[in-house]
C-alpha positions, 0 to 999 in steps of 0.5 A, spaced: 526 466 506 532 467 510 530 475 512 523 473 513 523 473 520 525 481 520 520 483 515 514 485 519 511 490 513 511 492 506 510 499 504 508 501 497 507 509 495 501 510 491 504 517 489 511 515 487 510 508 485 504 509 481 507 515 477 510 511 472 505 505 472 498 505 468 492 503 472 492 496 470 500 495 472 498 498 479 492 493 480 497 487 479 502 491 483 498 491 489 495 484 488 502 481 488 504 485 494 497 482 497 499 475 495 506 476 498 503 478 505 497 475 506 499 468 509 505 471 512 503 475 517 506 481 514 502 488 514 502 491 507 501 499 508 500 503 502 502 510 502 500 517 498 492 515 499 489 522 497 482 521 494 476 517 497 476 513 490 483 510 491 482 508 498 475 505 497 479 501 491 484 499 496 479 496 501 476 492 495 483 489 495 483 488 502 488 493 503 486 496 510 493 500 512 493 506 508 496 513 509 496 519 506 493 526 506 486 523 505 486 521 513 491 527 515 496 532 513 503 531 516 505 536 522 511 540 523 515 537 529 
């Protein structure tokens, strides 16, 4: 990949990306993203994690970089 050297992370929104996908499609999307990042020293960040069950499910798939209301609410600057 010619642009690989410029990629340090891939972010995927559970809320936006998951709206139009069923649970199995979300599972395979996460698996695909993990396979693209795991051996390439690229971080995978899943955004929109709002429930502990979703966070645990992501942890079982080795997705440790998570963002969302479960961890902190956005603050006004």
